[in-house]
C-alpha positions in Angstrom: 185.8 91.0 66.8 185.2 87.7 65.4 181.3 87.5 64.6 181.4 83.9 64.1 182.4 83.5 68.1 179.0 82.7 70.2 180.6 84.1 73.0 180.2 87.6 71.6 176.7 87.5 72.1 176.6 86.7 75.8 176.6 89.2 78.6 177.2 88.1 82.2 176.2 89.9 85.3 178.9 88.9 88.1 177.6 89.3 91.3 180.1 86.8 93.1 182.8 87.7 95.6 186.3 86.1 95.8 188.8 84.7 93.5 186.6 82.0 91.9 183.8 84.3 90.8 186.3 87.0 89.6 188.1 84.3 87.4 185.2 82.5 86.1 184.2 86.1 84.7 187.6 86.4 83.5 187.3 83.1 81.5 184.1 84.0 80.1 185.2 87.6 79.1 188.5 86.1 77.5 186.3 84.2 75.3 184.4 87.1 74.1 181.4 87.7 76.6 180.6 91.2 78.3 181.1 90.9 81.6 179.5 93.6 84.3 180.9 92.9 87.6 178.5 94.2 90.5 180.3 94.8 94.0 178.9 96.2 97.3 179.8 99.7 98.1 182.9 98.5 100.2 184.1 96.8 97.0 185.0 92.8 96.5 186.4 91.1 99.6 189.6 90.6 97.6 190.4 94.3 97.3 191.1 94.5 100.8 193.6 91.6 100.5 197.5 92.0 99.9 199.9 91.6 98.7 200.0 95.4 97.9 202.6 97.5 96.3 205.1 98.7 98.7 203.0 97.2 101.6 200.7 100.1 100.8 197.0 99.3 101.2 194.9 100.2 98.0 191.9 98.6 96.9 192.8 99.4 93.4 196.2 97.8 93.4 195.6 94.7 95.5 197.3 91.6 94.3 194.0 89.7 93.6 192.2 92.4 92.1 193.9 92.3 88.7 192.5 88.7 88.0 
């Protein structure tokens, strides 16, 4: 961990849905911020969108959920 990186001191709570919110949070995490994603009990909308491996719907394996 780089102690000189100012992003290491930032904590982000991401409460959005969709690709843009997840991508913004990912960028901040990649820069060193700690990111906590808050989702509804059903999960982010992107978890219910494909593509899925072998066309088997699985919210943990959705194409967009790995952003």
